N, C-alpha and C positions, 0 to 999 in steps of 0.2 A: 288440342288436335287429336283426331282418331288415330290409335296406334297403327292401324293398317295403312294410313295414308303416308306415315313417315318413311323416308327412303332407308331402307335397311341394308345391312351386309349380310349375306348368306355365305355362311363357311360350310360348304357341302363336301361330305365325304362319301365319295363313290370309288372306294380304295379296293373293292374285292373283284374288280373286273378280270376276267380270265383270258379272254381272247379279244382281237380287234374287232371281230364281226359278231359272235354271238352276243345276245341280250337278254337278260333275265327280266321279269316285270318290274323289280326294283330298280335296275339300270335303266328301264325306258321311263319310269317315273322321274328319277332323277335328272334325265336328259331333257324330257318335255317341259318340267316344271322350271328347270333353270331358264330354257329358252323363253318361257313366258314371263317369269319375273324379270329377267333382263329386260324384256320388251317394256315392261312397266317401270323401268327406271331404277330398279334396285340393282345394287352391286353384287356380283357373284365371284366368290373364291372357291375353285374347285381343287380338291385333294383327291388325285387320282394317279394310278401307276402309269408308266409309259405306254403300256399296251391299250390303254383307254383314251389317249390323247386325240386320235384320229377321229372318234365319233363326236368329239366336243369342238373340234378346231374351228367349226363354222361359227361358234359364238363369238370369236375374236372380233375386235380388239377389246370389247368391253368386259373382258372376263380376266381374272387372276388365275393362272394355273400353277399349282404347286404339285410337281411330279415327285411322288414319294419313293418310287423304285422302278427298276427295269427288270427285277427279278420275276420270272415266270414260274408257275406252279410245277409245270413238267420236270424242273430240274430239282427242286427240294421237296415236293409234296405240298399239298395245300395249306396244312396247319401251319408249317414253319414259313411259308411264303406269306401267309396272311399276318402272322406275328411279327415277322420283319417289316411288313409294310405298316402295320400298326405303330410300331416303335419309331420308324422313320417319320411318319406322319405326326406323331407327338413332337419329336425334335424340330420340325420344320414349322411349327405353328408361330404365327406372328402375334402381337398385342392386339386385342379386339375392343370395340366400343361397346357403350351400353346399350345401344339398339341392335346389336348382333344377334343373328339367329344362327345357330348351330344345327346342321341337318345331317344326321346319319342315315344313309339312303335305305340300310337294311341291318339286320341284327348280327351280321358277320363280325367277327372279331376285329377285323381290319378297318371297319367303320365305326364300331361303336367304343372301342378302347380310346382312340384319339379324340372322338367326340366327348367322352366322359372327362377326359384329361383336360380339355378346353374348357369344359364347363366348370371344374374344380377350380381352374385357374382364373375363371372369369364369372363369378357368382351372379352377377347382374344380366349376363347374357341368358337367351332362352335357347334350350336344347329341345329340338323337335327330332323324333325318331321315327324311322320307318319300321315297322313290324307287318310284314305283307304275307307272312305264312307261318301260322303256328305249327311248331314241330308235332307230328304224331307221336304217340307214345310207342317207342321201339319195341315192347314187350307185346304190343298188339298190333304191330306194323304189317307192312306189305313185303318185307324181305328179311330173312333170318339166314344165319349160317349154322351147319350142322358139323360138330366135331365130336368122333367117337361116341355116336349115337345121341349126343346131348345137343339141344337146340339153343342158340343164343341170338340176341338181337345182333345186327351188323354193328361193328365198331363205329362206323362213319354215322349210322343213325342214332346210336347211343350218344356220341359226341354232340350232334346237333340238338337233341332233346336237352341234354344237361346244361351245355353252355346257354341255351336260349333261355332256360329256366333261370340260371344266375343273371343273365342280361336283364331279363324282365324285372329281377328283384332291384338292379340298379335304376332302371328307368322308372319304376315306381317312386324312387327317392329323389331323383334329380332331373326328370324330364318334364318340360312345360306341356308338351303335346306328343301323343303316341298317334301315328298315323296307321290305321289298319284298313283292309280292303273289304270287309263285310262285317255285318252286325253280329254273326256267329263269334268271331274273334274278339269283337268287342265286349261280347257278354262273358267270354272266357276270362278276359283281363279284369273285368268287374268282380268276378269270382275270386280272382287271385288278389283282391283287395286295392285295386287301382282305381280311383275316383272316375265316374263317368265325364266328369269336366275335363279330365286330362286325355280322353280318347276322342279321336275324330275318324269316322268312316269316310275314306276317300277311295271310290272306285276308280278302276282303271279307265283310260279314255281313248278316244279316237279323233282323228281330224278327218271328219266326214267330207267337208268340202273339197279336201285334196284327193280323197278316196273316189269321190263321185266324178272326178275328172279323167280318171284312168279307164280305159277300156280293155276288154279282154276278148279272145277268141276261143270259142269253145272247143277245148283240147283234152281236157281230163274229166273223168267222171268223179274222181275224189281228189282231195289234197290233204296234207299233213304238214305241221310246223312243230318242230319240238328238237329236243337234245337227248343224247344218250344217257338217260337217268331212270332209276327205277320207278320214280314218281310217274313218269309220262307214258307208261304202259307199252313200251317198244315191242316186247315179246308178244304182247296181245295184238297189237297193230299187224304184226307179221302174220299170225296165225288167222287173224280175221281176213286179211286181204287175201291170204291163200285160199280161203273157202269162198269167199266173193267171186275169185276169177274161176273158181270150178262152175259156178252158175253163170257167169258172165265173163267169157274168155277174153273178149275184146275190151273189157274195162282197164282203165289206165289210172295209176296212182301218182300224184305229183309230190315228192318229198323235198321239203325246204329244211336243210339242217347241215350242220358241220359235216365234214367228210367222214369222221369218225363213226356216224350212224351208218354210212354205206359199208364201212368196214365190218361193222356188227352184223349187218344183213349177210354180207358175203360169208362170214365165219358161220353163220347159222342154217344157212340154206344154199342150195345149189341155184346161182341166179339165173342159170340157163332155163330154169322153169319159170320164173317170173319177170325175167329182164325185159320182156315186151310189155309187161303190165306196170312196171315202176320206172319213173324217171326220177334220179337222184340229181337235185338242181344245186346242191351246196347251199351255203348261207345266202340268202336274199334278203334285202330290206327296202323300205320306201316304195317307189313306184314298180320296181321289178317284183317286189313280193306281191303287191295287190294285183298287178297284172295276171300272175299265176293263179290267185285266188278267184279273179273274175273269170278265168279260163276254166273253171271247175264247175260241179254241179253240187257237191255237198262237201262238208269237211269232217274229217275223224278225229276224234278227240278222246282216247282211251286213258286218260289219266287217273290215277289212283286217288290223289288229293290235290286240291287246289285252293286257293284263297279268292280267285277272281276268275282266272283262265282269260288272260288278255288276248291270246291269238284266236280264241273262240269268239270273241267280240269283234275282233277285226275281220274274221271270216263272215260273221253276221253283217257286218257293214257293207260287205260285197254282195250280200243278198244270198249267202249260202245257209241252208239248215245244217245244223250240227247233230252229229251222232256221238253220244258221250255216255260215260258210266254215270249212274245217278248219284252224285255226290249232294250232300245236304245243302251246300251254298248255292247250288243252282236253283232251287226253289225260290230263293231270294233274288238273284241276280238274272237268271235266264229261264223265267216262267214259261216262255214261249220261244219257238223257233228251234228248239233243240229237242231231239228224241233221246229219251233217256232210257238205258237199259241196267239191269242189276249189275253191281260192280263184279268183274271178272268172268262174266257170262259172255264168252268169246262167241259161241253159236248164236245167241240172241242178238249180239252187237252186228255180227255179219249179216245176219238175215235182215236186220233193219236197214243196212245200207242197201242190200239188193232190193228190198221193198221201195225205198225211196227212188232208186235208180230205175225202176220199172213202172213207177206210178207217176206220172208227171203231173197230175192234179194235185195230189198231195205235197209234192215237193215244191209246187208253185206257192201253195198255200202256205207252207212252212217258210219259204223264202220271204214271202211278204212280212209274216210274224218276226222273222229274224231281223229285217231291216227296222222294223218299228222298234224292237228292243234295243238295237245298237244306236238309234238316234238319241238315245237317253243319256249316253255316257261321252263325256267331253273333257279334255285335258284343262281347258280353259276354266270350266266350272270347278274342278277339284282345286285348281291353283288358287283361284279367287277365294274359295271356301277356306282354304288354309290361311291366306292372308288376312281375312276377316277374324280368324282366330288368334292370330298373333298381334 
C-alpha cells in the first residue's frame, strides 16, 4: 500500500501561540493543514497552550487536544514561557505508533524541543518540521542597539539567529522532512549540508472559493495587516502614510492588527493629525478580514524580510495590488501584481501608493495580475504535497 494512503496519526506541536486572535504564518499553516488532514480521515493530536484552543475548537470532536499550559508570555517573558510550555509538552506525550507523524509547526523552542523528544523516544515515527523563516544575520540586520557609542545586535535577534542555527543542526540529524516557504530557504539549507530530499517547499495558501463569496463596499484607499514587530516595517508604514495624506488628504487607511499597534501609533504621533485618515479595526479574521480587503483599493506591505508574505497573498486574492519593499523572495513568489520599491526608501514607497491611487488604469491592470498570481496558491495543494512525501 502507498504510504500516503495509510491512515496516520499526526502529533502537531503549535505550542508557541501568543494570543487568542493574532496568527503567524506558521500558525495558519498548522490550522489549515490540520483541518484538511482531518477531513481526509487522518487522526490529529494537537499540543497547544490554552490561549490557542479557541481557534482549533471547530475541529472537534475528531481531534485530541493536549493543553500544555495556561501560562502567558506577558507574565514571565517569551523565553521562559516557551521553555515551560516545551517541558510540559514533553511530559504530556503519549505512546505513539509506527505510522505516526510528528509535526513541529515552527522552529520555536516550544515546538521543536518536544517534537525532538518525541522523535528520540519513537525512532520509527517521522518528524516533519516547519522552518518558515530563516533568521537574518543579526550583525547585518534591520535593528540594532547602541550602548555608550558601541553598536550591538538586539538581544532578541541574536537569540533567534543562534537558537535557529542549533535547531537546524538537530533537524539535519533527526528530521524526515523540513517544510520551507520558498526555494531560497531550500538552497540555504542545502548549503548547510541538509540533503535536498529532506526539504519540501510548501507555499502558503488561500481558500479562493470562500474569498470569492465575500463582497466589499469601496471604503478605504489602502489597507494593512500586521503586528508590532520590527520585521513588519511599522515605522515606515507610519511615515509613508503621513506623506501620502499630504498629497491625498481624503485617503483612508484600514489597519487590521492587535490593539498594541494602535498604542504604538498613538505614542509616535498626534493622532489628531491622521485620525481621519486611519481606521484601527483591531484583529479580524475570516470573512470580516476579507470584507475589509475587498473594500480597499491597494495593500501596503513594508516588511523588511519575509519567507512568503501570506497576508500579501490574501490581499491579492481580493484583487488588491500590493506596494512592498523589493525582497528577493518576491521575484519567485510574486513576479506580478506587486509594485516593489528599494528597501527602506519611504519616499519612493509613498509615491508609488499615490501613483496607484491616482492611476485607475494601472491599478486595474495590476489588480488583474494580482488575482492571477493568487490563484496559484492553495492550502489543499500543499497539504496533498506533504502527504505524498510521507
